[in-house]
VMD Tcl script that builds the backbone (N, CA, C; Angstrom):
set m [mol new atoms 405]
animate dup $m
set s [atomselect $m all]
$s set {name element resname resid chain x y z} {
  {N N MET 1 A 3.072 68.438 -72.494}
  {CA C MET 1 A 1.677 68.823 -72.427}
  {C C MET 1 A 1.267 69.021 -70.964}
  {N N SER 2 A 0.165 69.701 -70.803}
  {CA C SER 2 A -0.332 69.971 -69.461}
  {C C SER 2 A -1.854 70.010 -69.484}
  {N N TYR 3 A -2.445 70.079 -68.322}
  {CA C TYR 3 A -3.902 70.169 -68.222}
  {C C TYR 3 A -4.280 71.123 -67.104}
  {N N ASP 4 A -5.549 71.556 -67.121}
  {CA C ASP 4 A -6.082 72.502 -66.152}
  {C C ASP 4 A -7.264 71.874 -65.422}
  {N N PHE 5 A -7.490 72.296 -64.184}
  {CA C PHE 5 A -8.670 71.851 -63.452}
  {C C PHE 5 A -9.042 72.875 -62.398}
  {N N GLU 6 A -10.259 72.731 -61.870}
  {CA C GLU 6 A -10.759 73.630 -60.827}
  {C C GLU 6 A -11.429 72.795 -59.745}
  {N N LEU 7 A -11.180 73.158 -58.493}
  {CA C LEU 7 A -11.774 72.502 -57.331}
  {C C LEU 7 A -12.274 73.590 -56.379}
  {N N ASN 8 A -13.194 73.211 -55.484}
  {CA C ASN 8 A -13.596 74.170 -54.459}
  {C C ASN 8 A -13.945 73.450 -53.166}
  {N N CYS 9 A -13.911 74.227 -52.101}
  {CA C CYS 9 A -14.333 73.720 -50.791}
  {C C CYS 9 A -14.829 74.898 -49.971}
  {N N ASP 10 A -15.649 74.605 -48.985}
  {CA C ASP 10 A -16.155 75.608 -48.065}
  {C C ASP 10 A -15.412 75.468 -46.743}
  {N N LEU 11 A -14.985 76.604 -46.214}
  {CA C LEU 11 A -14.226 76.618 -44.965}
  {C C LEU 11 A -14.970 77.432 -43.912}
  {N N PRO 12 A -14.938 76.980 -42.655}
  {CA C PRO 12 A -15.650 77.688 -41.578}
  {C C PRO 12 A -14.850 78.845 -40.997}
  {N N ALA 13 A -14.458 79.776 -41.882}
  {CA C ALA 13 A -13.680 80.948 -41.455}
  {C C ALA 13 A -13.891 82.046 -42.487}
  {N N PRO 14 A -13.753 83.295 -42.087}
  {CA C PRO 14 A -13.910 84.387 -43.049}
  {C C PRO 14 A -12.722 84.439 -44.021}
  {N N PRO 15 A -12.923 85.034 -45.196}
  {CA C PRO 15 A -11.834 85.128 -46.174}
  {C C PRO 15 A -10.561 85.756 -45.606}
  {N N GLU 16 A -10.693 86.728 -44.718}
  {CA C GLU 16 A -9.526 87.379 -44.137}
  {C C GLU 16 A -8.636 86.380 -43.401}
  {N N ALA 17 A -9.251 85.456 -42.664}
  {CA C ALA 17 A -8.485 84.460 -41.909}
  {C C ALA 17 A -7.813 83.457 -42.843}
  {N N VAL 18 A -8.522 83.038 -43.881}
  {CA C VAL 18 A -7.957 82.069 -44.830}
  {C C VAL 18 A -6.791 82.700 -45.583}
  {N N TYR 19 A -6.984 83.927 -46.052}
  {CA C TYR 19 A -5.935 84.654 -46.779}
  {C C TYR 19 A -4.688 84.814 -45.905}
  {N N ALA 20 A -4.888 85.260 -44.678}
  {CA C ALA 20 A -3.765 85.481 -43.764}
  {C C ALA 20 A -3.018 84.183 -43.472}
  {N N ALA 21 A -3.746 83.096 -43.255}
  {CA C ALA 21 A -3.094 81.820 -42.963}
  {C C ALA 21 A -2.330 81.301 -44.180}
  {N N TRP 22 A -2.919 81.409 -45.373}
  {CA C TRP 22 A -2.268 80.903 -46.594}
  {C C TRP 22 A -0.928 81.596 -46.811}
  {N N LEU 23 A -0.860 82.891 -46.483}
  {CA C LEU 23 A 0.324 83.687 -46.816}
  {C C LEU 23 A 1.242 83.971 -45.627}
  {N N SER 24 A 1.178 83.138 -44.597}
  {CA C SER 24 A 2.147 83.250 -43.511}
  {C C SER 24 A 2.768 81.878 -43.274}
  {N N SER 25 A 4.052 81.864 -42.995}
  {CA C SER 25 A 4.745 80.587 -42.785}
  {C C SER 25 A 4.106 79.799 -41.652}
  {N N GLU 26 A 3.850 80.480 -40.535}
  {CA C GLU 26 A 3.263 79.809 -39.373}
  {C C GLU 26 A 1.853 79.309 -39.681}
  {N N GLY 27 A 1.019 80.166 -40.274}
  {CA C GLY 27 A -0.358 79.784 -40.573}
  {C C GLY 27 A -0.452 78.680 -41.604}
  {N N HIS 28 A 0.306 78.796 -42.686}
  {CA C HIS 28 A 0.270 77.783 -43.746}
  {C C HIS 28 A 0.712 76.426 -43.192}
  {N N SER 29 A 1.778 76.439 -42.399}
  {CA C SER 29 A 2.273 75.195 -41.794}
  {C C SER 29 A 1.220 74.593 -40.867}
  {N N ALA 30 A 0.598 75.428 -40.045}
  {CA C ALA 30 A -0.389 74.940 -39.080}
  {C C ALA 30 A -1.637 74.409 -39.768}
  {N N MET 31 A -2.095 75.083 -40.822}
  {CA C MET 31 A -3.361 74.657 -41.431}
  {C C MET 31 A -3.206 73.460 -42.354}
  {N N THR 32 A -1.984 73.171 -42.835}
  {CA C THR 32 A -1.800 72.022 -43.721}
  {C C THR 32 A -1.083 70.864 -43.049}
  {N N GLY 33 A -0.290 71.145 -42.025}
  {CA C GLY 33 A 0.473 70.095 -41.366}
  {C C GLY 33 A 1.839 69.874 -41.980}
  {N N GLY 34 A 2.181 70.620 -43.043}
  {CA C GLY 34 A 3.495 70.526 -43.670}
  {C C GLY 34 A 4.225 71.845 -43.533}
  {N N GLU 35 A 5.521 71.787 -43.296}
  {CA C GLU 35 A 6.322 72.998 -43.099}
  {C C GLU 35 A 6.282 73.895 -44.331}
  {N N ALA 36 A 6.076 75.202 -44.110}
  {CA C ALA 36 A 6.022 76.173 -45.204}
  {C C ALA 36 A 6.866 77.395 -44.870}
  {N N GLU 37 A 7.429 77.995 -45.899}
  {CA C GLU 37 A 8.102 79.295 -45.819}
  {C C GLU 37 A 7.426 80.154 -46.876}
  {N N ILE 38 A 6.640 81.143 -46.437}
  {CA C ILE 38 A 5.829 81.910 -47.369}
  {C C ILE 38 A 5.603 83.304 -46.805}
  {N N SER 39 A 5.295 84.259 -47.674}
  {CA C SER 39 A 5.020 85.622 -47.222}
  {C C SER 39 A 3.896 86.211 -48.067}
  {N N ASP 40 A 3.499 87.413 -47.691}
  {CA C ASP 40 A 2.430 88.111 -48.415}
  {C C ASP 40 A 2.993 89.208 -49.328}
  {N N VAL 41 A 4.126 88.923 -49.956}
  {CA C VAL 41 A 4.795 89.876 -50.836}
  {C C VAL 41 A 4.761 89.350 -52.275}
  {N N VAL 42 A 4.255 90.167 -53.200}
  {CA C VAL 42 A 4.246 89.785 -54.616}
  {C C VAL 42 A 5.688 89.624 -55.087}
  {N N GLY 43 A 5.946 88.527 -55.791}
  {CA C GLY 43 A 7.274 88.233 -56.304}
  {C C GLY 43 A 8.126 87.384 -55.378}
  {N N ALA 44 A 7.706 87.257 -54.122}
  {CA C ALA 44 A 8.489 86.491 -53.152}
  {C C ALA 44 A 8.359 84.993 -53.420}
  {N N PRO 45 A 9.461 84.255 -53.247}
  {CA C PRO 45 A 9.396 82.800 -53.387}
  {C C PRO 45 A 8.746 82.182 -52.151}
  {N N TYR 46 A 8.263 80.958 -52.314}
  {CA C TYR 46 A 7.717 80.226 -51.175}
  {C C TYR 46 A 8.001 78.743 -51.362}
  {N N THR 47 A 7.945 78.017 -50.266}
  {CA C THR 47 A 7.954 76.557 -50.286}
  {C C THR 47 A 6.849 76.084 -49.345}
  {N N ALA 48 A 6.323 74.900 -49.623}
  {CA C ALA 48 A 5.288 74.314 -48.765}
  {C C ALA 48 A 5.477 72.803 -48.737}
  {N N TRP 49 A 4.854 72.198 -47.760}
  {CA C TRP 49 A 4.926 70.759 -47.569}
  {C C TRP 49 A 6.372 70.271 -47.542}
  {N N ASP 50 A 7.134 70.872 -46.635}
  {CA C ASP 50 A 8.515 70.449 -46.385}
  {C C ASP 50 A 9.377 70.515 -47.639}
  {N N GLY 51 A 9.105 71.492 -48.512}
  {CA C GLY 51 A 9.883 71.677 -49.727}
  {C C GLY 51 A 9.372 70.928 -50.939}
  {N N TYR 52 A 8.328 70.120 -50.775}
  {CA C TYR 52 A 7.749 69.374 -51.903}
  {C C TYR 52 A 7.174 70.333 -52.952}
  {N N ILE 53 A 6.619 71.461 -52.497}
  {CA C ILE 53 A 6.031 72.477 -53.373}
  {C C ILE 53 A 6.896 73.731 -53.307}
  {N N GLU 54 A 7.099 74.383 -54.471}
  {CA C GLU 54 A 7.792 75.662 -54.486}
  {C C GLU 54 A 7.223 76.544 -55.584}
  {N N GLY 55 A 7.411 77.835 -55.419}
  {CA C GLY 55 A 6.934 78.775 -56.422}
  {C C GLY 55 A 7.157 80.199 -55.984}
  {N N ARG 56 A 6.378 81.109 -56.602}
  {CA C ARG 56 A 6.440 82.541 -56.296}
  {C C ARG 56 A 5.028 83.102 -56.233}
  {N N ASN 57 A 4.857 84.130 -55.416}
  {CA C ASN 57 A 3.591 84.859 -55.396}
  {C C ASN 57 A 3.558 85.756 -56.632}
  {N N LEU 58 A 2.567 85.562 -57.492}
  {CA C LEU 58 A 2.460 86.330 -58.728}
  {C C LEU 58 A 1.506 87.513 -58.612}
  {N N GLU 59 A 0.406 87.312 -57.902}
  {CA C GLU 59 A -0.597 88.366 -57.732}
  {C C GLU 59 A -1.306 88.139 -56.408}
  {N N LEU 60 A -1.510 89.215 -55.658}
  {CA C LEU 60 A -2.212 89.132 -54.384}
  {C C LEU 60 A -3.226 90.258 -54.307}
  {N N VAL 61 A -4.489 89.901 -54.112}
  {CA C VAL 61 A -5.555 90.868 -53.884}
  {C C VAL 61 A -6.068 90.582 -52.481}
  {N N GLN 62 A -5.788 91.486 -51.565}
  {CA C GLN 62 A -6.018 91.242 -50.149}
  {C C GLN 62 A -7.392 90.656 -49.865}
  {N N PHE 63 A -7.367 89.528 -49.185}
  {CA C PHE 63 A -8.540 88.807 -48.682}
  {C C PHE 63 A -9.409 88.182 -49.769}
  {N N SER 64 A -9.016 88.238 -51.046}
  {CA C SER 64 A -9.895 87.659 -52.061}
  {C C SER 64 A -9.201 86.823 -53.134}
  {N N ARG 65 A -7.922 87.058 -53.431}
  {CA C ARG 65 A -7.294 86.347 -54.555}
  {C C ARG 65 A -5.796 86.181 -54.310}
  {N N ILE 66 A -5.314 84.959 -54.547}
  {CA C ILE 66 A -3.899 84.623 -54.446}
  {C C ILE 66 A -3.537 83.887 -55.732}
  {N N VAL 67 A -2.534 84.368 -56.451}
  {CA C VAL 67 A -2.055 83.692 -57.658}
  {C C VAL 67 A -0.581 83.379 -57.437}
  {N N GLN 68 A -0.237 82.094 -57.619}
  {CA C GLN 68 A 1.131 81.654 -57.379}
  {C C GLN 68 A 1.608 80.743 -58.506}
  {N N SER 69 A 2.887 80.857 -58.844}
  {CA C SER 69 A 3.490 79.805 -59.657}
  {C C SER 69 A 3.649 78.613 -58.725}
  {N N TRP 70 A 3.631 77.415 -59.290}
  {CA C TRP 70 A 3.549 76.219 -58.448}
  {C C TRP 70 A 4.200 75.043 -59.160}
  {N N ARG 71 A 5.043 74.350 -58.470}
  {CA C ARG 71 A 5.611 73.102 -58.985}
  {C C ARG 71 A 5.983 72.223 -57.802}
  {N N THR 72 A 6.033 70.926 -58.060}
  {CA C THR 72 A 6.434 70.004 -57.003}
  {C C THR 72 A 7.742 69.339 -57.401}
  {N N SER 73 A 8.304 68.617 -56.477}
  {CA C SER 73 A 9.549 67.894 -56.753}
  {C C SER 73 A 9.321 66.771 -57.763}
  {N N GLU 74 A 8.055 66.483 -58.096}
  {CA C GLU 74 A 7.751 65.463 -59.106}
  {C C GLU 74 A 7.756 66.011 -60.531}
  {N N PHE 75 A 7.789 67.342 -60.698}
  {CA C PHE 75 A 7.859 67.923 -62.042}
  {C C PHE 75 A 9.214 67.573 -62.656}
  {N N ALA 76 A 9.212 67.281 -63.947}
  {CA C ALA 76 A 10.470 67.093 -64.669}
  {C C ALA 76 A 11.110 68.461 -64.872}
  {N N ASP 77 A 12.424 68.492 -65.047}
  {CA C ASP 77 A 13.102 69.765 -65.292}
  {C C ASP 77 A 12.525 70.472 -66.515}
  {N N SER 78 A 12.032 69.694 -67.473}
  {CA C SER 78 A 11.481 70.274 -68.703}
  {C C SER 78 A 10.048 70.787 -68.532}
  {N N ASP 79 A 9.397 70.467 -67.412}
  {CA C ASP 79 A 8.033 70.945 -67.157}
  {C C ASP 79 A 8.058 72.408 -66.733}
  {N N ALA 80 A 7.205 73.209 -67.357}
  {CA C ALA 80 A 7.049 74.605 -66.933}
  {C C ALA 80 A 6.338 74.635 -65.590}
  {N N ASP 81 A 6.542 75.715 -64.843}
  {CA C ASP 81 A 5.775 75.904 -63.613}
  {C C ASP 81 A 4.291 75.957 -63.970}
  {N N SER 82 A 3.456 75.433 -63.089}
  {CA C SER 82 A 2.020 75.594 -63.252}
  {C C SER 82 A 1.608 76.855 -62.478}
  {N N THR 83 A 0.339 77.220 -62.599}
  {CA C THR 83 A -0.182 78.400 -61.903}
  {C C THR 83 A -1.398 78.002 -61.091}
  {N N VAL 84 A -1.400 78.391 -59.835}
  {CA C VAL 84 A -2.520 78.145 -58.939}
  {C C VAL 84 A -3.150 79.488 -58.573}
  {N N THR 85 A -4.467 79.569 -58.775}
  {CA C THR 85 A -5.221 80.753 -58.376}
  {C C THR 85 A -6.218 80.342 -57.304}
  {N N VAL 86 A -6.174 81.031 -56.182}
  {CA C VAL 86 A -7.080 80.785 -55.061}
  {C C VAL 86 A -8.010 81.989 -54.956}
  {N N GLU 87 A -9.300 81.752 -55.184}
  {CA C GLU 87 A -10.319 82.799 -55.042}
  {C C GLU 87 A -11.056 82.546 -53.734}
  {N N LEU 88 A -11.204 83.576 -52.911}
  {CA C LEU 88 A -11.872 83.473 -51.618}
  {C C LEU 88 A -13.145 84.306 -51.658}
  {N N THR 89 A -14.282 83.623 -51.548}
  {CA C THR 89 A -15.580 84.278 -51.633}
  {C C THR 89 A -16.308 84.116 -50.307}
  {N N PRO 90 A -16.775 85.217 -49.706}
  {CA C PRO 90 A -17.523 85.072 -48.457}
  {C C PRO 90 A -18.866 84.374 -48.697}
  {N N ILE 91 A -19.188 83.441 -47.822}
  {CA C ILE 91 A -20.483 82.765 -47.826}
  {C C ILE 91 A -21.002 82.780 -46.387}
  {N N LYS 92 A -22.235 82.420 -46.201}
  {CA C LYS 92 A -22.842 82.450 -44.863}
  {C C LYS 92 A -22.026 81.646 -43.844}
  {N N GLU 93 A -21.518 80.481 -44.271}
  {CA C GLU 93 A -20.790 79.585 -43.372}
  {C C GLU 93 A -19.318 79.951 -43.215}
  {N N GLY 94 A -18.818 80.936 -43.983}
  {CA C GLY 94 A -17.409 81.313 -43.898}
  {C C GLY 94 A -16.852 81.738 -45.247}
  {N N THR 95 A -16.143 80.823 -45.906}
  {CA C THR 95 A -15.482 81.122 -47.177}
  {C C THR 95 A -15.629 79.967 -48.149}
  {N N ARG 96 A -15.956 80.289 -49.380}
  {CA C ARG 96 A -15.837 79.306 -50.460}
  {C C ARG 96 A -14.489 79.556 -51.129}
  {N N LEU 97 A -13.629 78.558 -51.072}
  {CA C LEU 97 A -12.321 78.614 -51.713}
  {C C LEU 97 A -12.438 77.912 -53.060}
  {N N THR 98 A -12.153 78.634 -54.136}
  {CA C THR 98 A -12.130 78.054 -55.480}
  {C C THR 98 A -10.692 78.073 -55.947}
  {N N LEU 99 A -10.176 76.895 -56.265}
  {CA C LEU 99 A -8.797 76.747 -56.676}
  {C C LEU 99 A -8.749 76.356 -58.146}
  {N N SER 100 A -8.080 77.166 -58.946}
  {CA C SER 100 A -7.847 76.852 -60.359}
  {C C SER 100 A -6.375 76.508 -60.505}
  {N N HIS 101 A -6.103 75.333 -61.050}
  {CA C HIS 101 A -4.722 74.880 -61.242}
  {C C HIS 101 A -4.500 74.749 -62.744}
  {N N LEU 102 A -3.684 75.632 -63.302}
  {CA C LEU 102 A -3.441 75.681 -64.737}
  {C C LEU 102 A -2.033 75.190 -65.045}
  {N N GLY 103 A -1.938 74.318 -66.031}
  {CA C GLY 103 A -0.631 73.860 -66.480}
  {C C GLY 103 A -0.029 72.735 -65.676}
  {N N ALA 104 A -0.854 71.909 -65.038}
  {CA C ALA 104 A -0.325 70.735 -64.338}
  {C C ALA 104 A 0.198 69.757 -65.388}
  {N N PRO 105 A 1.348 69.145 -65.163}
  {CA C PRO 105 A 1.888 68.216 -66.157}
  {C C PRO 105 A 0.945 67.042 -66.418}
  {N N ASP 106 A 0.791 66.695 -67.685}
  {CA C ASP 106 A 0.008 65.509 -68.034}
  {C C ASP 106 A 0.534 64.313 -67.259}
  {N N GLY 107 A -0.361 63.452 -66.847}
  {CA C GLY 107 A 0.028 62.261 -66.121}
  {C C GLY 107 A 0.133 62.477 -64.621}
  {N N GLN 108 A 0.120 63.714 -64.179}
  {CA C GLN 108 A 0.193 63.989 -62.744}
  {C C GLN 108 A -1.188 64.424 -62.247}
  {N N THR 109 A -2.138 63.518 -62.396}
  {CA C THR 109 A -3.528 63.811 -62.054}
  {C C THR 109 A -3.809 63.696 -60.564}
  {N N SER 110 A -2.839 63.237 -59.779}
  {CA C SER 110 A -3.081 63.073 -58.341}
  {C C SER 110 A -3.382 64.400 -57.652}
  {N N TYR 111 A -2.894 65.513 -58.195}
  {CA C TYR 111 A -3.199 66.816 -57.591}
  {C C TYR 111 A -4.709 67.049 -57.633}
  {N N GLU 112 A -5.316 66.721 -58.770}
  {CA C GLU 112 A -6.761 66.918 -58.945}
  {C C GLU 112 A -7.573 65.850 -58.221}
  {N N THR 113 A -7.177 64.595 -58.348}
  {CA C THR 113 A -7.996 63.510 -57.813}
  {C C THR 113 A -7.997 63.427 -56.297}
  {N N HIS 114 A -6.864 63.774 -55.665}
  {CA C HIS 114 A -6.863 63.722 -54.199}
  {C C HIS 114 A -5.864 64.653 -53.515}
  {N N GLY 115 A -4.833 65.073 -54.173}
  {CA C GLY 115 A -3.785 65.853 -53.509}
  {C C GLY 115 A -4.273 67.120 -52.845}
  {N N TRP 116 A -4.951 67.975 -53.617}
  {CA C TRP 116 A -5.443 69.227 -53.024}
  {C C TRP 116 A -6.443 68.961 -51.912}
  {N N ARG 117 A -7.306 67.973 -52.117}
  {CA C ARG 117 A -8.312 67.683 -51.082}
  {C C ARG 117 A -7.653 67.107 -49.829}
  {N N GLU 118 A -6.793 66.130 -49.998}
  {CA C GLU 118 A -6.202 65.425 -48.861}
  {C C GLU 118 A -5.184 66.276 -48.098}
  {N N PHE 119 A -4.377 67.052 -48.816}
  {CA C PHE 119 A -3.275 67.763 -48.184}
  {C C PHE 119 A -3.547 69.250 -47.942}
  {N N TYR 120 A -4.656 69.748 -48.468}
  {CA C TYR 120 A -5.023 71.150 -48.233}
  {C C TYR 120 A -6.445 71.277 -47.690}
  {N N PHE 121 A -7.446 70.901 -48.459}
  {CA C PHE 121 A -8.828 71.185 -48.074}
  {C C PHE 121 A -9.229 70.521 -46.763}
  {N N GLU 122 A -8.974 69.236 -46.618}
  {CA C GLU 122 A -9.390 68.545 -45.385}
  {C C GLU 122 A -8.638 69.075 -44.161}
  {N N PRO 123 A -7.304 69.224 -44.211}
  {CA C PRO 123 A -6.627 69.803 -43.042}
  {C C PRO 123 A -7.071 71.240 -42.749}
  {N N MET 124 A -7.364 72.020 -43.799}
  {CA C MET 124 A -7.813 73.394 -43.584}
  {C C MET 124 A -9.185 73.423 -42.921}
  {N N LYS 125 A -10.081 72.540 -43.328}
  {CA C LYS 125 A -11.399 72.472 -42.689}
  {C C LYS 125 A -11.243 72.168 -41.199}
  {N N ALA 126 A -10.392 71.202 -40.883}
  {CA C ALA 126 A -10.170 70.836 -39.475}
  {C C ALA 126 A -9.514 71.986 -38.710}
  {N N TYR 127 A -8.539 72.628 -39.312}
  {CA C TYR 127 A -7.832 73.745 -38.669}
  {C C TYR 127 A -8.790 74.884 -38.335}
  {N N PHE 128 A -9.586 75.301 -39.316}
  {CA C PHE 128 A -10.474 76.437 -39.083}
  {C C PHE 128 A -11.695 76.081 -38.235}
  {N N ALA 129 A -11.998 74.800 -38.084}
  {CA C ALA 129 A -13.100 74.381 -37.225}
  {C C ALA 129 A -12.715 74.395 -35.747}
  {N N ARG 130 A -11.415 74.436 -35.453}
  {CA C ARG 130 A -10.965 74.468 -34.061}
  {C C ARG 130 A -11.395 75.771 -33.407}
  {N N PRO 131 A -11.711 75.730 -32.116}
  {CA C PRO 131 A -12.075 76.958 -31.412}
  {C C PRO 131 A -11.013 78.045 -31.578}
  {N N ASN 132 A -11.455 79.262 -31.788}
  {CA C ASN 132 A -10.599 80.446 -31.908}
  {C C ASN 132 A -9.783 80.514 -33.196}
  {N N MET 133 A -9.983 79.601 -34.156}
  {CA C MET 133 A -9.209 79.659 -35.389}
  {C C MET 133 A -9.951 80.402 -36.495}
  {N N ALA 134 A -11.261 80.431 -36.424}
  {CA C ALA 134 A -12.064 81.067 -37.480}
  {C C ALA 134 A -12.312 82.532 -37.142}
  {N N ARG 135 A -11.253 83.279 -36.975}
  {CA C ARG 135 A -11.380 84.682 -36.585}
  {C C ARG 135 A -11.543 85.570 -37.783}
}
mol reanalyze $m
mol bondsrecalc $m
mol representation Tube
mol addrep $m
């Protein structure tokens, strides 16, 4: 079994900057603090957080939508990949990031309760708040 959830955060950067950082190895690594290998090519595989996360880019709409298959090293072999959709909406202060996580394995609620916030949203807020990062 699996479950779905949605989270959001506001970032002090335009959608173009968030999109570009999410889909580049250097940017993703810098904004999260964990090593990533990622590209802006549909179908390309990626890893994040030093290999803890892996998946493929499923759909990319420049500067507004990123859809990726997603699994961590904590998934059982029998668990299907989950799907993460990142919607980037311009707001006065920068970008509202809405993350929909579909198909997370039951019992692995840490992604919803703190994982995305602690390992993505908070580091991203700090990264984009630095001078010259919110371009």
